[in-house]
NURO-867288 format. One line per 8 residues: number of its first residue (from 1); for each residue x, y, z of N, C-alpha, C, O. Coordinates in nm, 2 decimals, decimal comma. Atoms other than C-alpha are relative to their C-alpha. Last residue first. Example, Ala and Ser with C-alpha at 12.3 -4.5 7.8 and 13.67 -1.06 7.14 Angstrom:
BEGIN
2 = -0,09:-0,11:0,00:1,37:-0,11:0,71:-0,08:0,11:0,08:-0,03:0,22:0,09  0,09:-0,12:0,00:1,23:-0,45:0,78:0,09:0,12:0,00:0,19:0,12:0,07 $
***
This chain:
BEGIN
183 = 0,11:-0,09:0,04:1,10:6,63:-2,71:-0,01:0,02:-0,15:-0,09:0,09:-0,20  0,13:0,06:0,01:1,30:6,32:-2,64:-0,11:0,09:-0,04:-0,21:0,04:-0,09  -0,01:0,09:0,11:1,64:6,48:-2,71:-0,14:-0,07:-0,02:-0,18:-0,09:-0,14  -0,02:-0,08:0,12:1,56:6,77:-2,48:0,00:-0,09:-0,12:-0,07:-0,06:-0,22  0,13:-0,07:0,03:1,43:6,54:-2,21:0,00:0,08:-0,13:-0,09:0,08:-0,21  0,09:0,10:0,04:1,75:6,33:-2,23:-0,14:0,05:-0,04:-0,20:0,01:-0,14  -0,04:0,02:0,14:1,96:6,64:-2,21:-0,09:-0,11:-0,06:-0,13:-0,10:-0,17  0,04:-0,11:0,08:1,77:6,73:-1,89:0,03:-0,02:-0,15:-0,05:0,01:-0,24 $
175 = 0,14:0,02:0,02:1,83:6,38:-1,76:-0,07:0,12:-0,07:-0,16:0,10:-0,15  0,02:0,11:0,09:2,20:6,41:-1,82:-0,15:-0,02:-0,03:-0,19:-0,05:-0,14  -0,05:-0,04:0,14:2,23:6,75:-1,66:-0,04:-0,11:-0,10:-0,10:-0,08:-0,21  0,09:-0,11:0,04:2,02:6,65:-1,35:0,03:0,04:-0,15:-0,06:0,05:-0,23  0,12:0,07:0,04:2,23:6,33:-1,33:-0,10:0,10:-0,05:-0,17:0,07:-0,14  -0,02:0,06:0,13:2,55:6,54:-1,33:-0,13:-0,08:-0,05:-0,16:-0,07:-0,17  -0,01:-0,11:0,10:2,43:6,76:-1,05:0,01:-0,06:-0,14:-0,06:-0,02:-0,23  0,13:-0,06:0,01:2,32:6,46:-0,84:0,00:0,11:-0,11:-0,09:0,11:-0,19 $
167 = 0,08:0,10:0,07:2,65:6,28:-0,90:-0,14:0,06:-0,03:-0,20:0,04:-0,14  -0,04:-0,01:0,14:2,84:6,60:-0,81:-0,08:-0,10:-0,08:-0,12:-0,07:-0,20  0,05:-0,13:0,06:2,65:6,62:-0,48:0,03:0,01:-0,15:-0,06:0,05:-0,22  0,14:0,00:0,01:2,70:6,25:-0,41:-0,06:0,13:-0,06:-0,14:0,13:-0,15  0,03:0,09:0,11:3,07:6,27:-0,49:-0,15:-0,01:-0,02:-0,20:-0,01:-0,13  -0,03:-0,07:0,13:3,11:6,58:-0,27:-0,04:-0,09:-0,12:-0,09:-0,04:-0,22  0,10:-0,10:0,02:2,93:6,41:0,02:0,02:0,07:-0,13:-0,07:0,10:-0,20  0,13:0,06:0,04:3,15:6,11:-0,03:-0,11:0,10:-0,02:-0,19:0,08:-0,11 $
159 = -0,02:0,04:0,14:3,47:6,32:-0,02:-0,13:-0,07:-0,05:-0,17:-0,05:-0,16  0,01:-0,12:0,08:3,35:6,48:0,30:0,01:-0,03:-0,15:-0,05:0,03:-0,23  0,13:-0,04:0,01:3,28:6,14:0,46:-0,02:0,13:-0,09:-0,11:0,14:-0,17  0,04:-0,08:-0,11:3,62:6,00:0,38:-0,14:0,06:-0,02:-0,19:0,06:-0,13  -0,01:-0,15:0,03:3,66:5,72:0,13:-0,05:0,08:0,13:-0,13:0,03:0,21  -0,13:-0,04:-0,05:3,71:5,35:0,25:0,03:0,15:-0,03:0,14:0,20:0,00  -0,09:-0,04:0,11:3,42:5,25:0,03:0,14:0,03:0,04:0,23:0,03:-0,04  0,01:0,09:0,11:3,21:5,04:0,28:0,11:0,04:-0,11:0,17:-0,05:-0,16 $
151 = -0,04:0,13:-0,04:3,30:5,22:0,60:0,01:-0,10:-0,12:0,11:-0,18:-0,13  -0,14:-0,01:-0,02:3,27:5,56:0,44:0,06:-0,14:0,04:0,17:-0,18:-0,01  -0,06:-0,01:0,14:2,93:5,47:0,31:0,15:0,00:0,02:0,22:-0,06:-0,06  0,01:0,14:0,06:2,82:5,35:0,66:0,07:0,00:-0,13:0,14:-0,09:-0,17  -0,09:0,08:-0,07:2,94:5,69:0,80:0,00:-0,14:-0,05:0,11:-0,20:-0,06  -0,14:-0,03:0,05:2,77:5,88:0,52:0,10:-0,08:0,08:0,20:-0,12:0,02  -0,05:-0,13:-0,04:2,43:5,72:0,60:0,15:0,01:-0,04:0,21:-0,09:-0,08  -0,10:0,01:-0,11:2,30:5,44:0,39:0,04:0,14:0,04:0,03:0,23:-0,04 $
143 = 0,04:-0,08:-0,12:1,98:5,46:0,19:0,09:-0,01:0,12:0,04:-0,02:0,23  -0,01:0,09:-0,12:2,06:5,17:-0,05:-0,03:0,08:0,13:-0,04:0,01:0,23  0,07:0,12:0,03:1,92:5,37:-0,34:0,01:-0,09:0,12:-0,09:-0,15:0,16  0,14:-0,02:0,04:2,00:5,73:-0,25:-0,08:-0,13:-0,03:-0,20:-0,13:-0,04  0,08:-0,10:-0,07:2,32:5,71:-0,05:-0,15:0,00:-0,03:-0,23:-0,01:0,06  0,00:0,03:-0,15:2,48:5,39:-0,16:-0,08:0,09:0,08:-0,15:0,05:0,17  0,07:0,12:-0,03:2,37:5,44:-0,52:-0,01:-0,04:0,15:-0,11:-0,07:0,20  0,14:-0,03:0,02:2,49:5,80:-0,53:-0,09:-0,12:0,03:-0,19:-0,11:0,10 $
135 = 0,04:-0,09:-0,12:2,83:5,71:-0,38:-0,15:0,03:-0,01:-0,22:0,02:0,09  0,00:0,08:-0,12:2,88:5,42:-0,63:-0,05:0,08:0,12:-0,14:0,03:0,19  0,11:0,09:0,01:2,77:5,63:-0,93:-0,01:-0,08:0,13:-0,12:-0,10:0,19  0,12:-0,07:-0,02:3,00:5,91:-0,83:-0,12:-0,09:0,00:-0,21:-0,08:0,09  0,00:-0,04:-0,14:3,30:5,68:-0,79:-0,13:0,08:0,03:-0,18:0,06:0,14  0,02:0,12:-0,09:3,22:5,51:-1,13:-0,01:0,04:0,15:-0,09:-0,01:0,22  -0,13:0,06:-0,03:3,19:5,84:-1,32:-0,02:-0,11:0,11:-0,11:-0,09:0,19  -0,07:-0,07:-0,11:2,83:5,88:-1,42:0,14:-0,06:0,01:0,16:-0,18:-0,02 $
127 = -0,09:-0,10:0,05:2,72:5,76:-1,76:0,07:0,07:0,10:0,16:0,15:0,07  -0,12:0,07:0,06:2,57:5,44:-1,62:0,10:0,10:-0,06:0,21:0,06:-0,08  -0,09:0,05:-0,11:2,35:5,65:-1,39:0,12:-0,07:-0,06:0,23:-0,06:-0,01  -0,07:-0,12:-0,06:2,21:5,84:-1,69:0,10:-0,05:0,11:0,21:0,00:0,12  -0,10:-0,04:0,10:2,12:5,51:-1,87:0,09:0,12:0,06:0,21:0,12:0,04  -0,11:0,10:0,01:1,96:5,38:-1,56:0,10:0,04:-0,09:0,22:0,02:-0,07  -0,08:-0,02:-0,12:1,77:5,71:-1,51:0,11:-0,10:0,00:0,23:-0,07:0,03  -0,08:-0,12:0,01:1,64:5,70:-1,86:0,09:0,02:0,11:0,21:0,06:0,10 $
119 = -0,10:0,03:0,09:1,53:5,34:-1,81:0,09:0,12:-0,03:0,21:0,11:-0,04  -0,10:0,08:-0,07:1,35:5,44:-1,50:0,11:-0,04:-0,09:0,23:-0,05:-0,05  -0,08:-0,09:-0,08:1,17:5,71:-1,69:0,11:-0,07:0,08:0,22:-0,02:0,10  -0,09:-0,08:0,08:1,06:5,47:-1,95:0,09:0,09:0,08:0,20:0,10:0,05  0,06:-0,13:0,05:0,90:5,22:-1,71:0,11:0,08:-0,07:0,23:0,07:-0,04  0,06:0,01:0,13:1,05:4,87:-1,70:-0,05:0,13:-0,05:-0,06:0,15:-0,17  -0,07:-0,10:0,09:1,30:4,92:-1,41:-0,07:0,01:-0,14:-0,01:0,06:-0,23  0,02:-0,13:-0,05:1,08:4,75:-1,14:0,07:0,11:-0,09:0,04:0,23:-0,07 $
111 = 0,13:-0,05:0,02:1,06:4,44:-1,35:-0,02:0,14:0,05:-0,10:0,22:-0,01  0,07:0,00:-0,13:1,43:4,39:-1,37:-0,13:0,07:-0,01:-0,15:0,18:-0,07  0,01:0,14:-0,06:1,58:4,28:-1,70:-0,06:0,00:0,13:-0,10:-0,11:0,18  0,13:0,06:0,03:1,48:4,62:-1,85:-0,01:-0,14:0,06:-0,12:-0,19:0,08  0,10:-0,05:-0,09:1,78:4,78:-1,68:-0,13:-0,07:-0,02:-0,21:-0,09:0,08  -0,03:0,05:-0,13:2,03:4,57:-1,86:-0,10:0,04:0,10:-0,14:-0,04:0,19  0,04:0,14:0,00:1,85:4,65:-2,19:0,03:-0,07:0,14:-0,05:-0,15:0,19  0,15:0,00:-0,02:1,88:5,02:-2,12:-0,05:-0,14:0,01:-0,14:-0,17:0,08 $
103 = 0,02:-0,04:-0,14:2,26:4,98:-2,08:-0,15:-0,01:0,03:-0,20:-0,06:0,14  -0,05:0,11:-0,08:2,28:4,80:-2,41:-0,03:0,03:0,15:-0,07:-0,06:0,22  0,09:0,11:0,01:2,07:5,07:-2,58:0,03:-0,12:0,08:-0,05:-0,19:0,14  0,12:-0,03:-0,09:2,28:5,35:-2,44:-0,10:-0,11:-0,01:-0,17:-0,14:0,09  0,12:0,05:0,07:2,59:5,19:-2,60:-0,12:0,02:0,09:-0,15:-0,07:0,17  0,02:-0,09:0,12:2,88:5,41:-2,48:-0,13:-0,05:-0,08:-0,18:0,03:-0,16  0,04:-0,13:-0,05:2,85:5,25:-2,13:-0,02:0,10:-0,12:-0,10:0,19:-0,11  0,14:0,00:-0,06:2,85:4,90:-2,27:-0,05:0,14:0,03:-0,16:0,18:0,00 $
95 = 0,10:0,03:0,11:3,15:4,96:-2,50:-0,14:0,00:0,05:-0,23:0,06:-0,01  0,01:-0,12:0,09:3,34:5,13:-2,22:-0,10:-0,02:-0,11:-0,17:0,07:-0,14  0,09:-0,10:-0,07:3,26:4,84:-1,99:-0,01:0,13:-0,08:-0,12:0,18:-0,09  0,14:0,04:0,02:3,40:4,59:-2,24:-0,09:0,10:0,06:-0,20:0,13:0,01  0,02:-0,01:0,14:3,74:4,77:-2,25:-0,15:-0,03:-0,03:-0,22:0,04:-0,10  0,01:-0,14:0,04:3,74:4,82:-1,88:-0,03:0,02:-0,14:-0,12:0,10:-0,18  0,08:0,00:0,12:3,67:4,46:-1,79:-0,02:0,14:-0,06:-0,12:0,17:-0,12  -0,05:0,11:0,09:3,95:4,41:-1,54:-0,08:-0,01:-0,13:-0,03:-0,07:-0,22 $
87 = -0,14:-0,02:0,05:3,89:4,76:-1,39:0,04:-0,11:-0,09:0,11:-0,08:-0,20  0,00:-0,11:0,09:3,51:4,73:-1,37:0,14:0,02:-0,06:0,16:0,04:-0,18  0,06:0,04:0,13:3,53:4,38:-1,23:0,00:0,11:-0,10:0,03:0,09:-0,22  -0,09:0,09:0,07:3,77:4,50:-0,96:-0,05:-0,05:-0,14:0,02:-0,05:-0,23  -0,11:-0,08:0,05:3,55:4,79:-0,87:0,10:-0,08:-0,07:0,15:-0,04:-0,18  0,05:-0,08:0,11:3,25:4,56:-0,85:0,11:0,09:-0,06:0,13:0,10:-0,18  0,00:0,09:0,11:3,44:4,32:-0,62:-0,05:0,07:-0,13:0,00:0,04:-0,24  -0,14:0,02:0,04:3,53:4,61:-0,39:0,00:-0,10:-0,12:0,08:-0,08:-0,22 $
79 = -0,05:-0,13:0,06:3,17:4,72:-0,38:0,14:-0,02:-0,05:0,17:0,02:-0,16  0,06:-0,01:0,14:3,06:4,36:-0,32:0,05:0,12:-0,07:0,08:0,12:-0,19  -0,06:0,10:0,08:3,30:4,32:-0,02:-0,05:0,01:-0,15:0,03:0,00:-0,24  -0,14:-0,04:0,02:3,18:4,65:0,12:0,08:-0,10:-0,09:0,15:-0,06:-0,18  0,01:-0,10:0,10:2,82:4,54:0,07:0,14:0,05:-0,03:0,17:0,09:-0,14  0,02:0,07:0,12:2,90:4,22:0,27:-0,01:0,10:-0,12:0,05:0,08:-0,22  -0,12:0,07:0,03:3,03:4,42:0,56:0,00:-0,07:-0,14:0,09:-0,06:-0,22  -0,09:-0,10:0,04:2,73:4,65:0,55:0,14:-0,06:-0,04:0,20:-0,02:-0,13 $
71 = 0,05:-0,06:0,13:2,49:4,36:0,55:0,10:0,10:-0,05:0,13:0,10:-0,17  -0,04:0,09:0,12:2,69:4,17:0,82:-0,04:0,06:-0,13:0,04:0,05:-0,22  -0,01:-0,09:0,11:2,65:4,46:1,07:0,05:-0,08:-0,13:0,12:-0,03:-0,21  0,13:-0,07:0,01:2,53:4,24:1,36:0,00:0,10:-0,12:-0,11:0,15:-0,15  0,10:0,08:0,06:2,83:4,02:1,29:-0,14:0,06:-0,01:-0,21:0,03:-0,10  0,13:-0,04:-0,06:3,07:4,30:1,38:-0,11:-0,08:-0,07:-0,17:-0,03:-0,17  -0,02:-0,05:-0,14:3,43:4,19:1,34:-0,14:0,03:0,07:-0,15:0,03:0,19  0,11:-0,10:-0,01:3,37:3,96:1,04:0,00:0,05:0,14:-0,05:-0,02:0,23 $
63 = -0,06:-0,13:-0,01:3,71:3,78:1,02:-0,10:0,12:0,01:-0,07:0,23:0,02  -0,07:-0,01:-0,13:3,56:3,44:1,08:0,06:0,13:0,03:0,08:0,17:0,15  0,10:-0,02:-0,11:3,32:3,51:0,79:0,07:0,00:0,14:0,03:0,08:0,22  -0,06:-0,10:-0,09:3,61:3,55:0,54:-0,08:0,02:0,12:-0,05:0,10:0,21  -0,13:0,04:-0,04:3,53:3,23:0,34:0,06:0,09:0,11:0,14:0,05:0,19  0,01:0,12:-0,08:3,16:3,31:0,35:0,14:-0,04:0,05:0,16:-0,08:0,16  0,05:-0,03:-0,13:3,22:3,67:0,25:-0,01:-0,13:0,09:0,02:-0,13:0,20  -0,11:-0,07:-0,08:3,44:3,57:-0,04:-0,05:0,03:0,14:0,03:0,01:0,24 $
55 = -0,10:0,10:-0,02:3,17:3,33:-0,17:0,11:0,05:0,09:0,16:-0,01:0,19  0,06:0,09:-0,10:2,89:3,59:-0,13:0,11:-0,11:0,04:0,12:-0,15:0,16  0,01:-0,07:-0,12:3,10:3,85:-0,31:-0,05:-0,09:0,11:0,00:-0,10:0,22  -0,14:-0,01:-0,05:3,19:3,61:-0,59:0,00:0,06:0,14:0,07:0,02:0,23  -0,04:0,14:-0,04:2,82:3,53:-0,64:0,14:0,00:0,06:0,16:-0,06:0,16  0,08:0,04:-0,12:2,73:3,90:-0,64:0,04:-0,14:0,05:0,06:-0,16:0,17  -0,05:-0,07:-0,11:3,01:3,98:-0,89:-0,07:-0,03:0,13:0,00:-0,04:0,24  -0,13:0,06:-0,04:2,90:3,71:-1,12:0,06:0,07:0,12:0,12:0,00:0,21 $
47 = 0,03:0,13:-0,06:2,54:3,83:-1,11:0,13:-0,07:0,04:0,14:-0,13:0,15  0,06:-0,02:-0,13:2,65:4,18:-1,18:-0,02:-0,13:0,07:0,02:-0,14:0,19  -0,12:-0,04:-0,08:2,87:4,08:-1,48:-0,05:0,02:0,15:0,03:-0,02:0,24  -0,09:0,12:-0,02:2,57:3,89:-1,62:0,12:0,03:0,08:0,15:-0,04:0,17  0,06:0,10:-0,10:2,33:4,18:-1,55:0,09:-0,12:0,02:0,09:-0,17:0,13  0,02:0,13:0,07:2,55:4,44:-1,71:-0,05:-0,10:0,09:0,01:-0,13:0,20  0,07:-0,02:0,13:2,57:4,81:-1,62:-0,03:-0,13:-0,08:-0,07:-0,11:-0,19  -0,07:0,06:0,11:2,84:4,74:-1,36:-0,07:0,02:-0,13:-0,01:0,01:-0,24 $
39 = -0,14:-0,03:0,00:2,74:4,96:-1,07:0,07:-0,05:-0,13:0,16:0,02:-0,18  -0,02:-0,14:0,02:2,37:4,96:-1,13:0,15:0,04:-0,01:0,18:0,13:-0,08  0,05:-0,03:0,13:2,36:4,59:-1,18:0,02:0,15:-0,03:0,07:0,18:-0,14  -0,10:0,04:0,10:2,58:4,54:-0,87:-0,04:0,03:-0,14:0,04:0,07:-0,23  -0,12:-0,09:-0,01:2,36:4,75:-0,64:0,10:-0,04:-0,12:0,15:0,05:-0,18  0,04:-0,13:0,04:2,04:4,57:-0,75:0,12:0,10:-0,01:0,14:0,17:-0,11  0,02:0,01:0,15:2,20:4,23:-0,72:-0,03:0,14:-0,05:0,02:0,18:-0,16  -0,13:0,01:0,06:2,33:4,31:-0,37:-0,01:0,00:-0,15:0,06:0,07:-0,22 $
31 = -0,07:-0,13:-0,02:1,99:4,43:-0,25:0,14:0,00:-0,07:0,17:0,10:-0,14  0,07:-0,11:0,08:1,81:4,13:-0,39:0,08:0,13:0,01:0,09:0,20:-0,10  -0,02:0,02:0,15:2,08:3,88:-0,26:-0,07:0,11:-0,08:-0,01:0,17:-0,17  -0,07:-0,11:0,06:2,08:4,02:0,10:0,02:-0,01:-0,15:0,07:0,08:-0,21  0,03:-0,13:-0,06:1,82:3,82:0,29:0,07:0,11:-0,08:0,00:0,21:-0,10  0,14:-0,03:0,04:1,84:3,50:0,07:-0,04:0,15:0,05:-0,11:0,22:-0,02  0,00:-0,02:0,14:2,22:3,50:0,11:-0,14:0,04:-0,05:-0,16:0,14:-0,12  -0,06:-0,13:0,03:2,19:3,55:0,48:0,00:0,03:-0,15:-0,02:0,14:-0,19 $
23 = 0,10:-0,11:-0,05:1,93:3,27:0,51:0,06:0,13:-0,02:-0,01:0,23:-0,06  0,10:-0,01:0,10:2,16:3,04:0,30:-0,10:0,11:0,04:-0,15:0,18:-0,05  -0,05:-0,10:0,10:2,44:3,11:0,54:-0,10:0,02:-0,11:-0,11:0,13:-0,16  0,04:-0,14:-0,05:2,23:2,93:0,81:0,05:0,11:-0,10:0,00:0,21:-0,10  0,12:-0,04:0,06:2,28:2,61:0,61:-0,05:0,14:0,04:-0,13:0,20:-0,03  -0,02:-0,06:0,13:2,64:2,59:0,71:-0,13:0,05:-0,07:-0,13:0,15:-0,14  0,13:0,01:0,06:2,56:2,52:1,07:0,00:0,07:-0,13:-0,05:0,18:-0,15  0,01:0,12:0,08:2,92:2,47:1,18:-0,13:-0,02:-0,07:-0,15:-0,12:-0,15 $
15 = 0,01:0,12:-0,09:2,94:2,70:1,48:-0,01:-0,13:-0,09:-0,03:-0,24:-0,03  -0,14:0,02:-0,05:3,07:2,98:1,24:0,00:-0,12:0,10:0,10:-0,18:0,12  -0,09:0,04:0,11:2,74:2,95:1,05:0,14:-0,04:0,05:0,20:-0,14:0,02  0,03:0,14:0,03:2,54:2,96:1,37:0,08:-0,05:-0,12:0,12:-0,17:-0,11  -0,05:0,09:-0,11:2,72:3,27:1,49:-0,03:-0,14:-0,03:0,05:-0,23:-0,01  -0,15:0,01:0,02:2,67:3,44:1,15:0,05:-0,10:0,11:0,14:-0,18:0,08  -0,03:0,09:0,11:2,30:3,36:1,17:0,15:-0,02:-0,02:0,19:-0,13:-0,05  0,03:0,14:-0,03:2,27:3,50:1,52:0,03:-0,10:-0,11:0,08:-0,21:-0,09 $
7 = -0,10:0,05:-0,10:2,45:3,82:1,43:-0,02:-0,15:0,04:0,07:-0,23:0,05  -0,13:0,03:0,07:2,24:3,87:1,12:0,10:-0,06:0,10:0,17:-0,16:0,06  -0,07:-0,12:0,06:1,91:3,85:1,31:0,13:-0,05:-0,06:0,17:-0,16:-0,04  -0,12:-0,03:-0,08:1,70:3,53:1,34:0,08:0,12:-0,06:0,08:0,14:-0,18  -0,13:0,05:0,06:1,37:3,55:1,17:0,11:0,03:0,09:0,12:0,14:0,15  -0,08:-0,10:0,07:1,07:3,61:1,40:0,13:-0,06:-0,06:0,18:-0,16:0,00  -0,14:0,01:-0,04:0,82:3,34:1,48:0,08:0,10:-0,08:0,07:0,11:-0,20 $
***
């Protein structure tokens, strides 16, 4: 038996079958958690942002215009929540971003991030400007096209292409610096 698609699950939730929302949460929680950890650099902040995004999405579900694109709609809510969390916790964020060890610890919390090179990438990602990090993650981690990215961020396609390009260039620089220090 195949799992119901997003549109069917949204329809069921709106029809009063609240349990169907659990299937959407289960489907999208790993992707949202990965995105939020990379965006915020802190597992606790990321978990809070993901929970808030799911709650906000549930409350706003009647306003979801394209239920078949629930995942992109949810990611837009999460991206906005991450931006808000960064802004409201800017002092704490600066401390985490300046503490390479703390950022490395956040990455170690996920089994797929345990290898040394992934830790270096996580630290380098944390050092990117927030807009560049967001664009890079949406393009190269979440594998969205620029149209989907524009829908999520509200930025234009050409601006997003430039952010991704600059993020890649900056990551190269940071990773080369890391290689030099490690040698």
